[in-house]
N, C-alpha and C positions, 0 to 999 in steps of 0.2 A: 474328628469325634472320638469319643468314647465308647469303643468296641459292644460296649456293654449296652446301649441307646441302640445297636442295630436293631433286635430278637423287637423289642419294646414297640421301636417306628414302628418294624413290618406289622406290627398287629395291629396298627391305628388302621394302615393303608389295606389291611386286610378286613375289617369294618368295614371301612369308606367303597372300599370294591366292592363289597356283596349288597352293600344299601346301594349304591346303581344298579349292580346287575341283577336288583331284582326288582326293576325294572322291565327290562326283555324276559320275561319268561320263556316266548317262541325259542327263542335265543339256547338258554339255559334247556330246554326240553329235544332243540335241535343237537347241540355240540355235546353236551353233555349228558342230558339224562338218557338219550336214545345213542347216543356216540362213545363218551371215551367210561360211563361208566358201565354198561352193562357186560361188557370183556372183562371187564378191572374183576368184576364178580364173582361172574364165573371162574373164573382163572381161581383166586382166591375160596369159594365153595369145593372145588374140583380137590385143591391140596392141601385142606383143611377138612373136609365136610366127613374122612373115611375116620378122622380121627372120635375118638370114642370118645373124647372129653374136649373139654372147654378151652380151646388151648387164650381165647382171647382172656376167660378169665385171669387164666395163671399169670399172663401179660399184664396185669391190672394190677393181681397180688404182690407180684416185682416191683413193678413201677408205684406202687403206695410205697414198701419197704421200705424204696432208696430216698422216694420226697419225706418221709418221716424220716428216715435219717439223715437224711441232709439238715431240716429240721434241725433234728439234735445236736447237730456236731455245729449248726449255724450260732445253738440259744444262746451263749454269751457273747457274739456280735450285733445283736440284733438293735444295738441305742446307738455302736458307738461307728457300726458301718448298714446301718440301715438304710440309704440310698443303693449302694450297692447290693445290698442283699436282695432287695424290693428291684432293682433289675435284672436280677438273676432268677426270679420266679416268675414276671413278666412276661420273660424270654421262652424260662420253656410251658408256661401259655400262650405265646405266640408259637412255636415249633408246634403241639397241638392241635393246635387250634384251624393251624394250613393245612395237617394231614387228615382230621376230623371233616374237613370243608371238602380237599379235593376227593380222598376216597370213597363219599358220600354224602355228606350231609348238602351238597349244593342242589340236592333233590328238590328238597325246602322251598327252592327259588323256580321251582316246574312248573309250568302247565297247569293250570287246577282243575282238578277231577270234575270239578257241577261243568265246566267247560269244556271238558269231553265229551261228558255226558250232555251237554245240551239242558243244563237244567237249571230250573232257579236256587240261590242259596237260598232264601228267608222260607218260612210257613208260615198260618194262622195256627193260635189254639183251638181251631173249630177244624182245621182241617190234621193237626194232629191228635182230636179228640176222635175222631174217623178212622185215622189210620190206626190207631191202640188200639180201637177196637178191633179191623179185622186182625189187624197182630194176635190180638186175646182166641180170635176164633180158630185162628193156623195155630198158633205152641196150642191150645188144645187139643185140637185135631189130632196132632202128630203126637202128645201125649197117652190120647186115648188107645192108640196103636202100641205103647210101649209097655204100659200099666195097665194090671186091668179094675183097677179100683181107683177113683180122680183121687184122694186123698191120700198117696201113695209117689213118693219123689222114684224124679227116672236118675236110676244106680248105672255106670258107663260100666258095661260088659269091657273096655279093654285095658293093659297099661297102658304108662303114658310115651314108652316105647315102641309100641301098637298108635295110638294115636297122633305118634310124629310121620309114620309111614303113610293111615291111611287120609292126610291132611293134605297129601301128593294128589289122591283122587279128585281132590275138591275143584283143588288150580285147572286139575288136568280139564273138566269140565267147564270151568270158568272161563281157559281159554280159548274152548268154542266160539265162543259167544266177545270176548275183548281178547284178542292177542298178542296185545301188550303187555297185555296178565300173565304172559307165560312166563311159567317158576319152570327150573331146571337145578341138577346138581344139589341133591340136597344138604343142608347143614346145617342141622336144630338140636339144639340137644340142651339137655336140664342144666341150669347154672351150677356154679361150685357154688357159688354164693348164695344162695336160696334165703336160705336163714335168713343173713340180713336185707337182701331182699324185701323179705316177708315185711321187716320190722320196718324200711324203708317207703311200705307200700306201694310196692311193684309187682309187677307177675308178670315181668318179665322188659328184655334188653333186647336191642341188635347192637353187636359190638363194630364199628365203625372201619373198624383199622381189621379186623379179621373178615368179615363179614357170615361170621359165627348169628343164627339169633339160638338167643339164650331164653328159655321159660323156667320161670320157679317151679321148682319142683316140688311145693307141699300146698299149691293150692286145688280147693277140689276139682276134681276131671271133669266137667263139667264146663267149668274155667281154664281149664288147662287147655282144652280144646281148641275155643274161641280162638286164646293165647297167643297159643299158636300160630292160627292164620294171621291174624293180625302183626304179630314176627314177621311171617314171610312176605306179606308184603311190602315191608318197610327193607327184604333181604333183591323185592325188585323194583326198589327205587320208589317208593310209595313215601314222602318225606312225612308231612302234617300226620299227628294224631285221628281227624278223624277223617280223613283218608284209608288210615289203613283202616281202622277200623270198622269203616265198610266197607273195603275187597275182603280185609279176613271171615267181617258176616257172608259177604257173597262166597266166600272159596267153602266154609261151613253149612253154607245151602242149598248149595253143587253138586254137593258132596252124595254117592250114591247109598250111602248108611244114610238109616234113618235117625239113631241114635245123633251122630252129629248134626241133620237137621234141629233137631231139637234143642241139639243147643245153642244152632243159632240166630233158633225166632223166640228161644227164651232169652236169650244175651239183647237182643234189638228189640223186647218187650221192657224189659227193665228199666232200659236206657229212654224207652217211651216213656213211662210210668214217670222215670226220671226230673225228664223235662217240660210233663204238665205240670209237676210239683215248679218248675221254675217257673212257668208261665202265675201261676196262682197256688199259693199253699193250699192243700187239701183235698183241689184237683183230681187228684187220682185216685180219691178216697171211694167214689165209688165206684169205679173197675174192681177195684179187690174181690168183691163176691161172683163177679164173672171169670174168674179167674180157676181153675184147677186149684183144690187146696194143696196135692203134690205138686206144682208148679211151684206157688211160693212158698212151697217149704225147700227146694232146691236154691231160693232164692235168700231165703235165710241162712240156711247153711252158709252164704256166701257171708252174709254181713255177719256169722259169729266169726268164721274165719276173721276175715279182716276185723274184727273187734276186740278179738282174741289178741291181736298184736298189736292195737295203737298204742302210740309209745311216743315222745317227744321228736324223738329222732325222725314218725311216719313224717309229722310239721315241716321242721326240719329240712328235710327233702324235697316235701312236695313245692317248700315255696324257693326251694334257690332252683328246680328244674321247671315250676312256672317262668320265671323269670329267666331263663336258662334258653327256653322253646323262644321269648319275645323279643329276645338278642336275636333271634336268630328266624326274624321277620313271622313266626307264630304270632299274632297279636294276640290272639284267643289264651294262650297260654295252653293251662290244664283243661280251663275251659273249653279246648280243643277235639278232646275225644268223643263229649256229647254232641257235638255239631255235627257229627254225621245222623246223627237224626235226621237233619235240615236235610243231606244229601238225599236218605232213604225216604222219608214222606213225600219229593219231588220229582226220583226217581220212580215213583211208583205208581204218578200221576197217568205215566203214561209204559206202565209193564205192570204184568200180572204179579197181582203177590204170590 
């Protein structure tokens, strides 16, 4: 057998094996998510957490450089040696995909959060409407505690490093209610690639190879807070984006700091309004007069930030990431981000908002 075929064939076996493993979430939960993964992630965070810059971003930059260098060197051989070059490229993808899954991504296959919480996944438009009204009251109440005038937007009195440090408090409080969500050994950093991330349309990401949570350093601070909570959720083995959104939201509202609580509730409210629009165009519009104008100004700040950086690159990378999630057993793709509303609506049927 041609030695160059080994790694591409291994990629095929990986895809088949992971598909089979997806039918056994309890096995993944026991032996990987609660067995192999936690000490591995802990070691990574202990080793790299104190380093002030993102080691993972640096590794990515080096890897991209050598990949582009390889493409440049092979540019004259793509027609004459296309089979050999294609096998080499697939071999690289095979090795990348193996370590991606070994070091983190098998968490995609664990027992879903809704099963752990013993709640349903689905909800009606009427249930969402009622829940959104309660969320408006909650967010308005906290907004009134922070500003004297309801037309004033909330400005956080923290810098980004302080947000990293203070987010730990929310996870500490959350772990008292849900011990399996305990977070230890901080390793959260501003991404060295914040500008590219912005034009790609991403607020942050987890580096699965170094277990560093990377947060886009350019996004508005009220978004920076919830994004930090989201990426830290990925670090403790929460794979699906809907679940990371829910845990990030919970860790934010469990924080002792009222500014964090505001960010968490405002974040959830914005998703609720968006999901109402998904049910029926214009369904959220009658609710807007009920929301303090200052909260809407925070929403506008977020929209203006992303709109000002929207390019064709955003579309390309969102399409790529949408399909990447689907390949990794996340059938909802990017829609999974908003699916956390379903977890939230059903969770609060049995818990006080």
